[in-house]
N, C-alpha and C positions, 0 to 999 in steps of 0.2 A: 187465627193462625198462631195463637200463643202456644208455646211449647213448654209451659211451666209444668213441671212434674214429669217430663219425658226423661228417661234415664240417659238416652243418647245426647240430648241437648244439655243436660246437667254435666255429663262427662266431658263434652266438647267445651263448654264454658269453663269447667274446672281445669282443663288442660290448655286453655288458650294462652296463659302466661308462659307455660313451658314450650309450647309450639312457637311462640314469638321469640323466645330465647334461642331455640334451635335454628329458626330461620335467620336470626341475626348472626349466630355463630357460623352458619353456612355462608352467609355473605362475607363475613370477615375472612373465612377460610378461602373463599374464591378470590377475594382481593389480595390476600397474601400469596396465593399461588400465582396470580397474575403479576404481582410485583416481583416475585422470584423469577418468573419467566422473563420479565423485562430486564432484570439484573443479569441473567445468564446471557441474554441477547446482547446487552451492552458490553459484557466482558468478552464475548466472542468477537464482537466488532472491534473492540480495542486490541485484542490479540491479533486479529487479521491486519489491522492498521499497522501495528508494530512490526509484524512479519513483513508486510509490504514495504514499510519504511526501511527496514534492515536490508531487504533485497535491493531496494533502489540505491541505498548507500553503498552496498557492495559492488553493484553494477557501475556506479559512478567512480569508485576507486579503480575498477578494472579499466574503464574508459580513460581515466587519467593516466594510467600506466601506458596504455596503448598510445595516447596522444604524446606522451613524453618520448616514447620510442620513435614515433613518427617524426617528431621535431628533430631528434638526434640523427635519424636517417637522412632527413632533408638537409641538415647542416653538412653531413658528409657528402651528399650528392652535390651540393652547391660548391664545396671545396673541389670536388672532382671536376665539375664544369669549369671552374676558374682555371684549374690546371690545364684542361683541354683547350680552353680559349687561348691561354698563353702559348701552348704548343702549336696551335693553328696559326697564331699570329707570327710565331717564329718561322714556321714552315712557309708561310705566305711571303715573309721578308726574304727567305732564301730563294723562293721561286722568283720573286721580283728581281733579285740580284742576278740570278742565272739568266733570266730573260733579258735583263739589261746588258749583259755581256755579249749576248748573241747578236 
């Protein structure tokens, strides 16, 4: 099974070093492409995270302004209720006074 003297065998053995270099280069290229794709995916994730964080912050600011407006409205309503209670108490006193006269 010796191939000594076969031109194909001699050519293959002569090109073995070059083929190994090509294979090594292909592996390095594949690793580089894989690393580049990983970097792109990481950058995309970070951008999406930053976008989501910005949207959440904006939403929180909107909710804060809504909450402040609600607190102000509640304070106004409490003042109105206090005024209505005072008016009802006064009317009740007047009614009691009128009933007491009768």
